[in-house]
N, C-alpha and C positions, 0 to 999 in steps of 0.2 A: 604226139598226144600227151597232155600234161596231167598226171594225177600223183598224189603223195600217199605212200603206204608208210605208216608210223612204225609197226613193230609187229612180230609174232605175238597173238594176244591169248589164243586158247587152242586146245587140242581136245579131240573126243577119242576115247578108247571104248571099245566093246567089252563088257564083262558079264558073267554068267550068274553072279549072286552078288546083289548090292549090299547084303549084310556083311559078306566077308570083305567086299571091296571097302566099305566104311572102315571096318576094324583095322584094315591094313593102312589106308590112306590117311585116315583122320586120326585114329586113336594110336598108331604107332609112328607114322611118318611125320605127323604135325601139320597137314593140310587144314584149313578152316572150312567147315560146312556151310556153304551159302544157302542151301536149300535141297530138298528132295522130293520127288513124286514116286509114282509106283515104277516107274521106268529110267530115272536118272537121279544122280548124285551130281550136284553142282559144287565144285570145290575152288577155292581160292587160297592165295598166299597173303600173309599178314601185311604186305606192303601194297597189295592190290587194292584199287579204287573202283573197279568194275566187278561184276557180278561173279564172274567165275574165270578161271585159267585153265581148268580141266572139267570135262563133263564125262561122266561115266554113264554109259546107256546099256540097259539090260538087253541081252541078246543070247542065243544059244552058241555063240562063238566068241572068241577073243578076236583082237585086231583093232585097226585104227580106221576111224570113222572120216575125219577131216582134220585139217588145221585151218585156223582162222587168223587172218591178218586184219589189224585195225587201220583204218584210213583217216586222214585228216578232216574231212568234211563229207556231207552227203553228195556234193557235186563230183567227189571223186569216185563214187560207185557209178555215177552216169559215164564218167570217162573210162572207167574200167570196163563198163559194158560195151561201149563202143569200140575199146580195145579188143575185147573178146570176140566180137563180130568181125573184125578186120583180121584176126589171126586165124579165124575159122575154129574156134573152140567151142565144146558144148558148154552152154551156161544157162542159168536162169536166176532172175531176180524175184525174191520171194520173201514173205514174212517168216522169220526164223521161228522154227519150233521150240527153240531153247529159252528158257526163261531168262530175262534180263537183256536180251539182245533184240534189237529192231529189224529193220530190213537188211537182208543180206543179198549178196551176189555170189552164187555158186558157180565154180568153174572147174572143169576137168583141164589141168595143165597138158602141154603136149607130151608129157612123159608118163601120164597116167595117174597123176596124183590129184586127189579131191581137195581143192583149197576153197575157202570161203573169204569174203571181203565184206566188212561192215563198217559203219561209224556209231550208229545209236547203241549205247549200252547204259544199263542202270547204274547208278553210282551206289556204292555201299560203304559203311563206315570204315575209315582207315584204322587198321589195327596195330601199326607200327609200335606204338608206345602202349599197347596193351599187354605189357609184360607177364601179367598172370596168365595169359593165354598161350604163352610160348612152350612147346612141348616137342619131344621127338626132334626132328632137324629143325623146327620153327621154319617152315617152308615159307619163302618171301614172295616169290613171283615166278611165272614162267619165264625160262630164259631163251631157249632155243629147241628146234627139233631137227632130226636127222633123217635124211631121205636116203636110199639105196636104189641105184638106177644103172642099168647097161650102158646108157647113153650119158656118161659123165661129162664129157667135154661140152657137148650141145647143151646138157641141162644147166651147167654153171654159166654157160656164155648166155643163155636165153634169160635167166633170172638177173643177170647183170644188165644186159642190152635192153630188155623189155621191161622189166619190172624195176629197174634202177638199184638194185642191191650192189652193194660195194665189197670187193675182194679183201679180206684180212689176211688170210693164210692160205696156203695150198701145198698139196703134196705130189711129187712126180717121181716117176722113174725116167731113166736115161736110156733111150733106145736108138742106136746109130745117130747119136750126137743130138738127138731130139727129146725134149721133155714131153713125157706123156702123162696126162692128169689123172690122179687117182682120187684126190679129194679137194674139196673146196670149202672155205669158211667164209660165209657171206653175211654182210650185216645191213640192217637198216637203221638202227639206234647206234649211238656212240660206244659201241662195246666190242668185243671180239666178233660175236656172230648172233644173227637170229635164225640162221639156216645153214646146216652143214649138208653137203651133198657128197655122198661117197660111191665108189665103183662097187657093183655087186649085181647079184641077181634081182630083178626088180620089174616093175615098181613095188618096193616093199618099204615099210616104215621101221626105222631102227629105233628110235627113241625120242621122247620128249624129256627136256632136262629142266629142272627147277633148281632155283638158288637156295641153298641152306644159308641158314644165319651165319654160320662160321665153320671153320673147320672142326672145332670141338664138337658142335652139334651134330655134324655129319658123322663123327666117329660115335657119338652117343647112340645114333640109330643103330649102327653096327652092334654096339654092346646090347642094346634093347632086343634085337633080333636074336642074338646069341642067347641072351638070358630067357626068352620065350621059346627056345628050340626051334626057331625059323630061320637057321643059318642058310637052308636052301633058297631063301629069298636073295641072298647076296650073291651076285654073279662075278663081280669084277671090282676091285680094289678092296679099301681105300688106296687111293694113289696120286699122283701129280701128273697130268698132260704135259708133254713138251709143247705141241701145238696148244695155244691159249694161255698156257701155264696154270690153268686151273686145277684145283683139287677136286677129286672125283669119287663117286661110289655109284655103280651100276646095280640096280635091283630088278627082280622080276616080280611083279604082282601075284596073287593067287591064281589069276588065269594065264600068266605067262607072258603078259605084256611087259615090256621093258621101260624103265625109265631111269633117269640119271639124277643125282643130286650133285650140285655143281656150285663152287664158290671161288672166288680169288682170282679172276682173270684180269684183263686190262681195259684202259680206257683208250678208244681209238677216235681222236677228235682232230689230228692234224690234217689240214686239205691237201697236203703231199704225201700222205701216208703211202709208204711203200710194202707191197705185200710180202708176207714172211714165206721163203720158200724152203720147204723140207724134202729131203731125200727119202725116198720110201724105205730104204734099207737102213736108215738111221734108227736104233734101237730107242733113242730118246723121243722120238716123234710121238708115239701113242702114250708111252708112259716115260716120264722124264727120267726116273730112276732106274730105266732099262728093262723092266720085267715084261714078259710076254702076257699078252690077253689070253684066255681061254679060247679054245676053238670054237665053242657054241657062241661066243661073241660075234665072231665072224659069220659062222653058217645061219645063224638063226636069226630072223626077223619078222615083223608083223605083216600080216595081209593088209592091203588098202582096199577099200569097198568103193564100187562104182556109183556115182551119184545118181545115175539114171535107172540101173537094174537092181541096186542093193547087193550085187553079187561080188565076190573077189575079183580084182583085176587080174587078167592073164599076166605071167611074169615071163621074162626072157633072159637068157644068159648074157652076160656082159662079152663085148668085143675084146677087152683086156681079160686076162684071167681073174676069176672072182677073188683070189688071195694070192700074193707071191709067196714062194716056198719060204723065202727069208724071214716072214713074219708069222708062220705057223707055230 
């Protein structure tokens, strides 16, 4: 069955206070406000040409609503609907409730994650050269999202075999001479990844990652948060990942939702690309400089909500340990 998925396009977070969210995401971090209503903030990056890459939805809880992938044509939605039927997945095709998005196909993947596919999107002014609007991290675009699942090997294989993602890097432990998968970095576009899938209690959503203009702008955000007395929003970093080679800063928004500012990974264009293998016990894997991540970065993640019921998905412990002792 033929269909073409272009990229990870937007994510939805639930927030309890839109005013506080706007102050954090727009005024401090440097997102561009595309629009708002009584229940939503629609945000985008300076490089975006579609209406939003992050929608913040007012709710009485935090968490992740869905991740949306853009497809190449309206016909791809029909092909994906047939695919979902064939896979026995819950799905519905409907008009999007979001401003700037047309018809969508909502699907619950086999691992419990709410995903959306769409083609039609409202074009917005490109702000790449609106340098007078650059502030905070000068957020450019959504880059990738990260899932936690207890079924890491099956999930990584499904997204490759069924949705045509390509493997860029992966992390393994070696047990009885056999590689055991702990994490997979998967791409649609020609960069390090659109989707990272990690071993852990799940289904849960670890973070969405957004490109900052530069390392300097990423550091500027850390300074701004410190000067505002809001250091508690900084969870991890600044640092450089071994996987992807990118510079990173992990933040928690006023509701505790996690996001990453990210810049400086690589181009993956070669047709014979060989995925990069990392040993789980290599301290340079997560942080190239060798520093440990804080415990809560491993332990805490965002609930994901079921398309049908609107309730949090039930979570399950992984078959592998949730975290090896060597990286605590």
